[in-house]
DRENDO-705652 format. One line per 2 residues: for each residue y, x, z of N, C-alpha, C. Coordinates in steps of 0.001 Angstrom, whole numbers. Each point is the difference from the previous one (the first is absolute). Layout:
N
Y/X/Z/Y/X/Z/Y/X/Z | ...
This chain:
367
-1123/872/49/1202/-977/-94/1184/1035/94 | 769/24/-1163/1062/970/-11/1244/-712/741
842/951/515/1180/-458/619/1089/-39/-1105 | 1202/-680/408/1137/-62/-1021/476/1336/-247
110/759/1094/527/1436/-245/-811/877/-879 | -1362/-148/162/-820/684/-829/160/-375/-1530
175/-1314/-183/158/-521/-1322/1343/504/-671 | 1005/-43/955/1334/538/-512/-104/1486/-422
-643/825/876/-87/1448/-275/-808/123/-1341 | -1042/-787/-203/-868/67/-1259/896/-268/-1107
799/-1031/-11/902/-400/-1057/954/1210/-305 | 378/648/1031/957/1005/-386/-761/1314/-618
-1224/132/490/-812/1133/-748/-163/-298/-1479 | -338/-1244/-338/-262/-340/-1531/1384/-412/-648
1070/174/613/1301/-18/-495/402/-1366/-527 | -363/-1020/599/367/-1360/-287/787/-715/905
253/623/1246/634/-564/1007/1449/-710/-393 | 647/668/-906/1221/-573/-470/20/-1176/-624
-1319/-397/-567/-122/-1236/-784/-587/-1208/876 | -135/320/1340/-574/-1129/884/1145/-791/631
-95/-1284/-258/938/-909/625/-350/-676/1396 | -1383/-104/127/-449/-512/1221/-1391/463/224
-327/341/1318/-1346/455/427/-364/-566/1235 | -1251/-580/38/-375/-744/1139/-1585/365/91
-538/280/1136/-1308/315/444/-525/-876/936 | -1021/-766/-453/-521/-967/824/-1487/210/206
-575/664/715/-1360/418/296/-399/931/-1286 | -899/-551/-787/-620/845/-1114/827/-485/-1330
973/-734/262/734/-487/-1158/1485/582/-164 | 256/794/-1144/1363/568/-71/670/-728/-1149
1109/-704/413/841/-631/-941/1203/974/-429 | 36/14/-1344/1128/949/-514/702/-710/-1200
1415/-83/127/769/-504/-1127/633/1149/-570 | -53/276/-1345/699/1131/-602/739/-497/-1419
1056/836/-253/667/-8/-1222/-203/1167/-868 | -592/-378/-1176/-472/952/-970/1182/812/-560
-201/1212/-383/1043/835/-640/443/-577/-1380 | -937/-485/-589/25/-591/-1471/-415/-1467/88
859/-883/-770/-311/-1380/-204/-1191/-322/-877 | -534/1090/-791/-1029/-180/-983/-1190/-522/746
-687/-1006/-574/-1216/-547/664/-986/1087/143 | -342/820/-1097/-1183/842/294/417/1186/860
1269/224/319/396/1054/845/-392/-562/1610 | 381/-1221/206/-385/-684/1124/-1489/54/188
-742/-375/-935/-1451/8/159/-552/1436/410 | 516/882/-632/-356/1425/319/265/285/1461
1204/-464/361/434/356/1480/-1047/-760/994 | -376/-1205/-380/-870/-849/827/-1402/614/104
-479/509/-1104/-1374/746/74/6/1390/747 | 1087/684/-201/213/1318/711/224/-417/1444
689/-950/383/11/-263/1473/-1310/-490/588 | -704/-763/-632/-1343/-484/648/-995/1173/-117
-57/829/-806/-900/1151/-77/425/961/1224 | 1250/301/129/602/835/1115/-368/-487/1432
186/-1344/129/-306/-497/1248/-1458/44/372 | -746/-393/-976/-1479/-29/206/-490/1368/395
571/1012/-663/-298/1457/327/380/366/1290 | 1195/-332/428/519/370/1317/-498/-727/1131
-131/-1412/-116/-397/-765/1202/-1331/-688/-116 | -693/152/-1125/-1291/-615/-131/-20/-1389/-600
-1078/-522/-357/-160/-1320/-638/135/-1130/757 | -48/146/1515/210/-1118/888/1489/-299/123
919/856/-223/1371/-366/83/416/-580/-1320 | 444/-1400/116/396/-755/-1168/1624/75/-179
228/533/-1261/1540/180/-345/239/-1346/-774 | 1124/-522/618/436/-1239/-652/1432/350/-657
-108/282/-1226/1092/658/-778/900/-950/-634 | 1235/9/-12/848/-872/-903/926/909/-661
120/269/-1283/815/662/-653/947/-697/-981 | 1300/133/245/983/-736/-888/702/1005/-962
583/-529/-999/743/755/-848/1368/93/503 | 675/1230/-381/1391/70/407/923/-937/-775
1065/-413/627/915/-865/-636/756/623/-1081 | 429/-661/-1125/484/636/-1158/1206/863/347
726/-448/1086/1127/734/283/-338/1534/497 | -1256/103/419/-467/1372/658/-446/779/-1090
-152/-420/-1164/-489/837/-1202/1074/744/-490 | -254/1249/-331/1125/825/-486/234/-416/-1471
1278/-547/-310/367/-489/-1280/-7/1179/-968 | 195/1214/480/143/1059/-912/-1166/321/-711
-1196/-601/269/-1390/162/-542/47/-765/-1346 | 788/-953/-204/-163/-853/-1246/1317/-111/-651
73/686/-1293/1257/78/-808/-314/-572/-1442 | 1140/-155/-636/-160/-521/-1359/660/-1516/-150
-433/-618/-1029/707/-1258/-389/-1075/-1010/-261 | 182/-1339/178/-853/-1036/-72/112/-374/-1493
-1093/-753/-496/-11/-678/-1420/319/-1415/291 | 1180/-423/-528/298/-1514/328/-970/-951/-462
-315/-1020/666/-1010/-992/-247/-1397/243/243 | -294/1301/369/-1418/337/293/-325/123/1433
-805/-778/532/-228/-5/1503/-921/1115/488 | -1150/248/-625/-1007/824/469/-566/867/-1203
95/1282/104/-594/966/-1022/-1269/616/576 | -1089/-263/-656/-1355/464/552/-523/928/-1049
-201/1274/497/-571/1131/-870/-1470/-126/164 | -827/-129/-1187/-1374/-91/26/-399/1435/-502
-815/792/829/-320/1414/-357/-1327/206/283 | -438/1105/-493/-1353/490/328/-150/1546/-132
-834/608/881/-27/1344/99/-561/719/-1259 | -896/-738/-809/-566/574/-1165/-132/-1091/-1044
-207/443/-1261/-169/-924/-1171/-1308/-639/32 | -181/-1139/-781/-1341/-511/-58/-500/-992/1045
925/-331/904/-393/-983/1210/394/-1426/-327 | 569/-228/-1218/372/-1364/-270/1328/-423/460
918/939/306/1332/-333/631/806/-990/-932 | 131/266/-1142/762/-879/-947/-675/-1547/-82
-1335/93/81/-645/-1448/-25/220/-786/1355 | 180/766/1091/316/-599/1213/1466/-452/-21
770/870/-431/1638/-336/-194/160/-1406/-839 | -674/23/-1075/122/-1159/-928/-460/-1222/662
-1212/72/668/-492/-1184/503/713/-480/1320 | 580/988/817/809/-476/1026/1293/-585/-494
460/488/-1019/1368/-600/-644/-300/-1507/-378 | -1042/-260/-719/-208/-1343/-446/-376/-871/1215
-681/650/928/-384/-834/1117/1209/-453/807 | 923/954/228/1263/-401/750/694/-1032/-861
63/69/-1284/734/-987/-818/-689/-1296/191 | -1444/-107/-20/-758/-1248/254/412/-526/1322
298/868/1047/397/-605/1276/1420/-430/118 | 536/127/-1217/1504/-667/150/1053/1029/71
-231/1461/126/1057/940/94/533/343/-1344 | 1264/418/25/471/709/-1248/-298/1422/-64
-643/425/-981/-656/1275/22/311/775/-1322 | 242/1290/165/227/953/-1080/-1065/1133/36
-294/502/-973/-935/1222/33/542/1097/-921 | 175/1108/558/585/1259/-668/-1294/932/-176
-120/284/-1181/-1238/1017/-354/851/1318/-16 | -229/659/1116/561/1462/115/-869/1118/-301
-1174/-426/-708/-963/988/-429/516/468/-1515 | 1040/918/-91/573/100/-1172/-1009/652/-1156
-895/743/505/-1009/791/-926/-1206/-936/-316 | -304/-973/788/-1209/-879/-280/268/-1430/226
1033/-667/-639/480/-1310/243/-1205/-961/-220 | -397/-962/827/-1109/-898/-219/495/-1489/61
1190/-199/566/401/-1386/325/81/-886/-1216 | 610/417/-1203/-10/-750/-1301/-1528/-454/-325
-971/656/66/-1249/-349/-218/-644/-995/1007 | 296/271/1290/-634/-723/1075/683/-1320/88
1249/-285/-384/628/-1172/84/366/-610/-1445 | -733/386/-926/-59/-614/-1337/1482/-48/-666
647/1057/109/1457/136/-615/161/1218/-883 | -1075/509/-439/-124/1102/-973/942/-356/-1274
840/955/-515/802/-185/-1019/1280/-852/195 | 178/-354/1131/1304/-662/310/1026/1004/311
1264/-445/-246/1118/920/170/911/-726/975 | 590/732/964/1068/-694/876/1293/-173/-927
635/-1014/194/1344/-213/-661/1089/347/946 | 1209/89/-633/1299/381/753/696/-1238/357
315/-166/1314/807/-1076/338/1384/380/755 | 1094/-720/-190/1146/407/680/129/-723/1341
266/924/1010/142/-707/1322/1313/671/641 | 944/-792/247/1171/544/635/607/1064/-769
64/-266/-1431/507/896/-883/-731/1366/-167 | -1166/123/457/-801/1081/-263/-1492/-521/-732
-357/910/-931/-1115/-327/-829/-1302/547/902 | -918/-824/416/-1168/427/607/-1255/-405/-800
-1106/570/468/-1377/-370/-437/-440/-1244/581 | -641/-814/-802/-475/-1193/600/-1714/284/172
-485/-65/1083/-1437/292/165/-828/-1170/-819 | -1081/637/-460/-1108/-922/-546/-568/-855/987
-338/-1202/-220/-521/-923/917/-1294/-633/-442 | -969/-48/754/-1249/-720/-117/-722/-301/1271
-654/-1155/108/-762/-389/1107/929/-257/1266 | 1313/-41/-272/857/-117/1137/588/1319/557
-364/1068/-666/517/1295/429/777/753/-1011 | 1187/539/392/858/716/-723/-434/1460/88
30/650/-1213/-605/1390/-189/724/889/-921 | 98/1253/364/562/1022/-865/-1019/1139/50
-183/688/-1183/-923/1158/-44/500/874/-1158 | -208/1323/35/331/921/-981/-885/-346/-1257
-1137/-805/157/-844/-316/-1038/827/-1084/-977 | 927/-687/422/690/-823/-906/950/769/-1015
153/1258/451/1075/706/-922/-604/1089/-774 | -1458/262/263/-684/926/-769/-1210/-726/-833
-458/528/-997/-1048/-591/-770/-1171/48/745 | -934/-837/-467/-1444/-267/740/-723/1574/-43
189/677/-1099/-704/1252/-247/980/1197/86 | 1087/-169/645/981/1004/146/-91/537/1420
-177/1325/-8/-91/735/1316/1482/244/472 | 195/-214/1414/1227/377/640/-59/1429/479
517/911/-759/154/1373/399/1228/242/527 | 385/-144/1267/1263/364/547/-153/930/1309
1019/746/198/65/714/1120/505/-808/1207 | -192/349/1334/310/-828/1034/1448/-574/32
1092/646/-145/1257/-606/-95/75/-1126/-1068 | -554/120/-1129/103/-1004/-1067/-751/-1218/436
-1160/333/647/-796/-1279/436/824/-666/1201 | 509/694/882/694/-515/1102/1335/-819/-515
643/525/-1009/1222/-644/-549/-486/-1405/-680 | -1133/67/-704/-498/-1316/-498/-235/-962/904
-614/434/1130/-491/-869/1166/1256/-604/586 | 985/788/250/1256/-386/724/759/-1121/-897
-15/180/-1368/494/-911/-873/-711/-1340/160 | -1343/3/44/-666/-1231/40/177/-812/1383
528/861/1019/376/-599/1340/1231/-540/-109 | 1047/890/-200/1417/-254/137/606/-755/-1194
-512/296/-1244/739/-731/-1174/-928/-1207/-496 | -754/-679/1046/-752/-1143/-344/581/-1276/791
-69/-1183/-591/452/-1164/623/-1125/-672/590 | -503/409/1201/-1090/-430/760/215/-1476/547
1373/-250/365/263/-1383/466/-442/-95/1626 | -253/-1055/396/-472/-112/1464/-1450/76/78
-469/943/901/-1466/256/109/-292/36/1510 | -1040/-568/323/-692/73/1413/-648/1372/116
-734/426/-1203/-792/1302/29/271/606/-1393 | 197/1333/189/-180/900/-1228/-1009/967/451
-1190/-163/-736/-1118/1000/77/286/1129/-917 | -179/1175/556/168/1239/-854/-1229/607/-30
-699/35/-1292/-1299/736/-344/244/1518/-115 | -207/658/952/239/1480/-46/-1162/717/-758
391/1259/-587/-1232/795/-542/-803/591/1080 | -1159/415/-348/-944/375/1232/582/1447/530
-294/277/1147/321/1303/721/1421/-141/507 | 593/1172/128/1475/309/448/654/827/-989
1256/-396/-287/688/922/-892/1496/-504/-181 | 401/436/-1202/1565/-264/-369/264/-1595/-52
-937/-734/-419/159/-1566/-255/154/-447/1421 | -899/324/744/68/-568/1409/1229/350/837
460/1422/-210/1285/325/659/1217/-721/-658 | -10/-260/-1273/980/-740/-658/110/-1498/423
-1132/-562/37/-74/-1399/755/475/-5/1424 | -367/833/703/362/25/1414/1595/422/205
402/772/-952/1530/378/-119/865/-1193/-425 | -531/-756/-1026/857/-894/-628/-74/-1379/496
-1135/-497/585/-15/-1362/463/-362/-157/1441 | 397/-1069/542/-277/-290/1367/-1430/-571/284
-959/805/13/-1443/-399/189/-217/-463/1323 | -398/-1343/3/-388/-652/1303/-1180/533/704
-1030/197/-765/-1388/327/440/-863/473/-1178 | -1072/705/417/-1026/511/-1001/-1327/-710/305
-689/-300/-1074/-1303/-428/-14/-891/1152/-765 | -1042/491/713/-801/1044/-516/-1324/-536/-408
-348/287/-1335/-1235/-351/-566/-1109/1133/88 | -1186/-193/303/-993/995/-85/-1365/-740/-81
-912/818/-525/-1497/-374/-1/-657/516/1374 | -1280/-485/218/-583/581/1210/-383/1446/-14
-59/640/-1116/-380/1352/-80/771/1036/690 | -777/920/649/633/1005/883/1103/740/-661
-217/436/-1260/1060/697/-774/1120/-877/-326 | -26/-1236/-79/1134/-765/-190/856/-224/1185
-856/-118/1187/659/-168/1286/765/1254/511 | -553/1132/-402/621/1262/454/1418/143/-728
19/-551/-1242/1317/82/-616/1004/-1144/423 | -523/-1141/483/670/-951/672/868/564/1240
-695/826/788/667/525/1058/1306/636/-382 | -69/894/-1189/1237/648/-615/1057/-966/-317
-486/-1117/-622/1108/-850/-447/640/-752/1199 | -875/-410/1005/750/-684/1284/624/1083/602
-194/1226/3/891/990/627/1351/208/-674 | -26/-243/-1380/1270/137/-585/963/-1096/488
-516/-1338/24/837/-984/421/451/88/1347 | -783/507/936/273/66/1454/650/1269/325
391/837/-969/819/1176/353/1393/-481/772 | 301/829/871/1327/-315/819/1032/-254/-853
196/758/-1097/1173/-44/-1071/-133/-1296/-839 | -1216/-497/-80/-181/-1203/-920/-187/-1286/893
-1052/24/802/-87/-1074/988/1/-1415/-501 | -923/-162/-1033/-329/-1314/-567/-1217/-578/673
-18/-1161/565/-1086/-604/667/-1081/-188/-1023 | -1188/342/375/-1319/-332/-779/-498/-1315/505
14/-1145/-803/-278/-1204/301/-1565/-247/342 | -706/950/-719/-1526/-88/64/-629/622/-1193
-1338/-40/-4/-991/512/-993/-630/-1224/-602 | -229/240/-1268/-769/-933/-888/-1225/739/-495
-1189/-455/446/-1093/769/-463/-723/-605/-1211 | 319/606/-1161/-476/-542/-1209/-1494/459/-310
-640/-814/-870/-1367/335/-274/-900/193/1379 | 380/-932/799/-692/110/1431/-1644/-103/-223
-364/-868/-796/-1469/-194/-261/-158/-712/-1351 | -1060/47/-498/-509/-623/-1248/-755/-1246/202
430/-1075/-615/-543/-1309/107/-323/-336/-1370 | -1275/-225/-377/-364/-370/-1369/157/-1600/-68
367/-507/-1248/436/-1368/-224/-1154/-952/382 | -1314/579/-378/-1257/-855/303/-345/-38/1299
525/910/1061/-447/62/1451/1471/188/670 | 840/-1026/50/1268/-72/575/-89/256/1621
-1117/-60/603/-61/172/1344/-251/1388/420 | -426/777/-974/-480/1379/207/1104/1048/-80
-148/890/879/1087/1122/-12/-676/1332/-125 | 464/881/-897/-656/1377/-224/1268/1019/126
-140/849/1119/1023/854/195/-139/1305/-763 | 313/-83/-1136/-149/1146/-1025/867/1242/400
1089/-225/456/878/1205/252/123/217/1484 | -908/-475/874/42/142/1340/500/-1192/749
-233/-119/1286/383/-1259/708/980/547/1196 | 1060/-1010/163/889/97/950/930/1183/200
114/774/-1201/717/1137/9/1418/-262/410 | 756/-893/-724/1394/-384/377/72/-572/1371
-951/-696/508/124/-437/1474/75/1071/879 | -809/923/-204/-34/1362/900/1252/642/25
506/202/-1196/1335/685/-186/1117/-801/421 | 53/-1328/-111/961/-745/488/165/26/1436
-1201/-126/668/-13/92/1415/273/1285/615 | -168/1080/-671/380/1346/390/1497/252/-218
651/-745/-875/1373/270/-243/964/-1191/598 | -754/-974/618/707/-1145/613/671/-931/-1022
-563/-287/-1115/641/-881/-998/-1093/-1004/-331 | 302/-1173/-436/-772/-952/-336/-661/-93/-1404
-1281/-530/-45/-549/-63/-1498/321/-1397/-386 | 846/-15/-1081/445/-1250/-565/-1035/-948/-667
-1002/791/-689/-1030/-799/-692/-1096/1030/-565 | -1085/-546/-328/-1078/635/-641/-383/-674/-1345
392/548/-1015/-201/-609/-1310/-1247/480/-561 | -954/-983/-415/-1200/485/-431/-111/466/-1491
-947/666/-271/-235/540/-1444/-672/-1131/-773 | 721/-738/-835/-867/-1048/-826/722/79/-1375
-958/-388/-900/159/142/-1382/1394/-827/-318 | 174/-1217/436/1151/-811/-438/1255/545/243
251/993/1079/1265/583/136/253/987/-1059 | -1003/615/-455/291/947/-1224/333/-653/-1297
-868/-1007/-118/145/-871/-1258/1430/-698/-28 | 322/-528/1177/1337/-685/145/1159/984/-401
-58/1242/510/886/979/-210/158/362/-1418 | -1129/152/-570/34/437/-1509/659/-1114/-1012
-201/-1338/448/525/-929/-786/1376/-377/336 | 548/487/1171/1351/-301/240/185/-1319/998
-1111/-451/676/337/-1062/951/-905/391/1113 | 806/535/1135/-528/494/1177/-961/-982/698
-1017/562/616/-1066/-758/570/547/-928/1163 | 999/287/567/587/-804/1115/350/-1430/-577
174/-232/-1264/320/-1120/-589/-1195/-1009/-192 | -1193/500/320/-1146/-837/-220/-103/-1075/1115
486/-1122/-281/40/-1035/1108/-1473/-394/674 | 165/86/1400/-1273/-345/613/-1088/1201/142
354/1137/-563/-1015/1022/-23/173/748/1328 | -1129/886/303/-15/892/1168/924/1093/-123
252/331/-1328/981/1176/-306/1395/-566/439 | 491/-1234/-400/1195/-401/370/210/-218/1506
-1094/-413/677/96/-157/1599/233/1369/454 | -631/1132/-413/10/1283/591/1574/533/-186
449/-137/-1253/1417/498/-286/1138/-908/940 | -338/-1141/156/937/-885/821/-63/503/1394
-1189/229/429/-103/525/1403/684/1343/281 | -268/782/-1217/785/1440/115/1444/-164/85
573/-802/-797/1462/-407/-236/510/-592/1403 | -743/-858/492/470/-551/1291/-7/1134/1133
-1022/970/34/43/920/1032/1137/867/-247 | 283/354/-1324/1109/827/-341/1329/-609/542
45/-1352/-154/1393/-628/434/38/-49/1430 | -1154/-103/757/135/7/1609/315/1445/426
-555/1068/-595/431/1319/149/1457/146/-214 | 642/-471/-1117/1178/43/-256/999/-590/914
-314/-1290/401/625/-657/917/223/653/1356 | -1074/682/426/11/780/1156/848/1109/-297
115/602/-1084/806/1280/-251/1528/-526/-26 | 226/-1046/-644/1372/-467/-77/582/-413/1425
-778/-533/856/349/-443/1354/472/1129/842 | -581/1121/-229/126/1136/753/841/1208/-531
238/2/-1156/818/968/-747/1163/-467/-639 | 1047/750/21/1289/-468/-828/-423/196/-1536
829/-612/-934/-375/169/-1317/27/1424/-513 | -1060/319/-803/-272/1245/-462/1108/227/-1157
491/1118/-93/801/416/-1102/-650/1264/-524 | 578/401/-1197/-601/1140/-654/183/1363/645
-1022/691/-96/79/1427/531/655/912/-936 | 1089/840/528/584/1084/-931/-863/1104/28
-454/546/-1010/-839/1231/-194/959/984/-483 | 185/1058/928/1071/879/-366/-737/1462/-607
-1158/237/255/-702/991/-261/-1266/-318/-907 | 212/-46/-1390/-1177/-365/-906/-917/1166/-249
636/1219/-266/-840/1004/-478/-1075/477/1044 | 430/-2/1197/-874/481/1064/-945/-1154/608
284/-1234/-564/-727/-1196/423/148/-45/1538 | 1187/189/496/337/-25/1398/1119/-1126/280
-350/-1161/-10/943/-1105/15/668/-86/1374 | 1217/-272/92/541/-173/1267/1193/-1120/-130
479/-675/1196/900/-962/-207/1374/747/201
C-alpha cells in the first residue's frame, strides 16, 4: 500500500509531477488527474500507457492506478508552433499518406472521398502524386480538362467533379501516355497552383492523396496548406509497417506537429466472392493493430483484399459506391472512425495552419 508521499516522489523521479493536477491515495487505489503536454489524442494515449507500465513496475499489480488525462486548453498551446494561412471555404484538410508504394493508398483515398460525399459532406480530392496520378482513372474522369472561371476578378481553375467529389490532378493536364519528368521545385510549383489557383468553393473535407514515402511533395504540402490531420495507409506486412513508422515520425516531428488521425490497414485479409465468410490473412494478421497500439493511435479500418475493389477502380467507379455491399459498409465505418478522430482533434487543438519550411536542402524543417 503506497503512501501519498511515496507516489509524489515517484512522480518526480519519472518527471511528470508538473503535469499532475490532483493526487489521492485510498488504500491500494491511486487516483491521478493529469494534463498532457500535447492535446493530440495519440500523445495522451502514449502517456497513459507509459504511466500504467511505470506504476505496475514500481508498486506492483495490486496497486490500481485510476488515471484521468485531459488535454491542455487551446490557450495553453504555443501559437508559435502553427504558422501560415488558411484556404477560404475549406474546413478540414486531410493528408492521406503511406510509408511505401503499392499499399493501395490512392484506392483508399478515392473510396473515402466518395464515402464522405455519400454521407452528405462537401468533399474535394487533390491528387498530389505528381509522378503517378491515378485519380482521373479511379473516378472516371480521364480526358477531362479543368476550365477557367472568374472569381472576384481572378481567373481560377474549376475542379472536375464526379460522384459528388471535386478533384484536381496533374493527370488532367498531361496526356495519358505522357511521363511527368520534373525536378522537385517544378512539381511543388504545379501542386501549389492546384491548391491556390483553384476555385474549390465550400468544402467540409479536402483529401490530399500524397505520393508514397517522404520527400519534396510532402514538405510542400505541409508548408503550403493547413493540414488538419493525417491518415496513414499500410498493409499488414512487416516491411510496410516499418516504413509507416517513418511516415508517422515525419508528421509528428516537433517542427511539423500534424496529428495522425489513425491507420487504415488495406488488404487486411482475402475474402473470395464464393466464400464471403472466409478470411485468409495473406500478408499477415493484425500488423497495423500492434503498430497502432505501440504508437498510441487508432486503427480506423481494415479493408479486405477483394476482386471487386480492384475492378471498380479500373473502371472508374469506386467500390464504396456499391449499395448494400460489405465493401461499402467497411468504408463507411472507416470514414466514421476518421471523423470521430477528427472531432477529437478539433476539440483539443487550435486550427492548424501551414508549417513554414526554412531549410529545404538539409531536410531540416523548423518553424
